[in-house]
N, C-alpha and C positions, 0 to 999 in steps of 0.2 A: 793484724789480719782484718780488723774492722774498718781500717782506713780504706780498704778495697771496696767495702760495701758503700761507704760514703762517696767514693769516686764513681761507683756504679749509679748511685742516685743522681749524681751530677749530670750523667748522660741520659739515663733511661727515663727519668721523670719529665724532663723537658720534651722528650720524644713522645711520651704519653700525652702531654699537654697539647702538642702540635696536632695529634690525631684526634683528641677527644675534647678540644676546647669548645666545640659547638654542642656537645652532649651533656656537659656538666660544668660545675664551678671549679675554679682553680684549687680551692682548699680541699675539695673532695678528691680531685685527681691526684694532688700531692700526697694526701693521707693514705688513700687506697693504693696508690702506686708504691709508696714506701712499704706498706704491709705486704704487697705482692712480692716486691723485690727481696724483702727480708726472708719470707718463707721459701722462696725458690733459691736464693743465694746461699742460705745456710745449708740447704740440702745439697747443693752443688759442691760447696767447700767440704762438707763432711764426707760425702761419698768419694770425692776425688782424693782426699788425703787419707782416708781409711782403706779404700780398696783400689785406688789408682783408676786406670781405665782411659778410654779415649775422651779427651776433653771436648773434642768437636761433637761427638755423640751426646755428651752430657749437656753441652750448651744447646743443642737442638732439642733435647728433652725438656730443658728448662724453658726454652722459647715456647714449646707447645703447652706446657703447664701454665705459663703466664698468659698464653692465648685463651686457655680455658677460664682462668680467673677474669680476664678482661671481658670475655663473652658473657660470663655469668653476672658480672657487676654492672656492666653498661649494656644498654639495649642496642647493640650493633650486630651486624651480620658476622657469620663465621669467617669468611675470607678476610674481612677487614681486621678482625681480632688476630688472626694468624699473621697477617702482614705487620701489625703493630709489634707482636711478640718477636717475630724474626728480625725486623729492622732494629728494634731496641737492643736485642742481644747481639746482633752482628756488629752494630756500631760500637757498643761498649766493649765487646770482646776484641774487636779490631784495634780500638784505641789502646786498650790495656796490653794487648799482645805486642803492638808495635812500640810500646814504651812511651807513648805520648801522654797517657793518663796514668 
């Protein structure tokens, strides 16, 4: 199960870096991005396997929570943080769902 988290990091942390490279250093983006993903990913996996539910809704919820994390950790505006959260989750979910990742 944890291999999926590592795969998520391979996709979402570079996306964070692409959006935030002008706002912070690489080590901060990688470290904080890893913590953000661990917190939201464990919630997603736990909730989905314990209670089931609509995976698309859960991914949207995780994207919004990640957007809140991004907004609170870096001084960027709300629309950009939502865009980062949605793009990162859409790409990682899409690659995972299609079997590429």
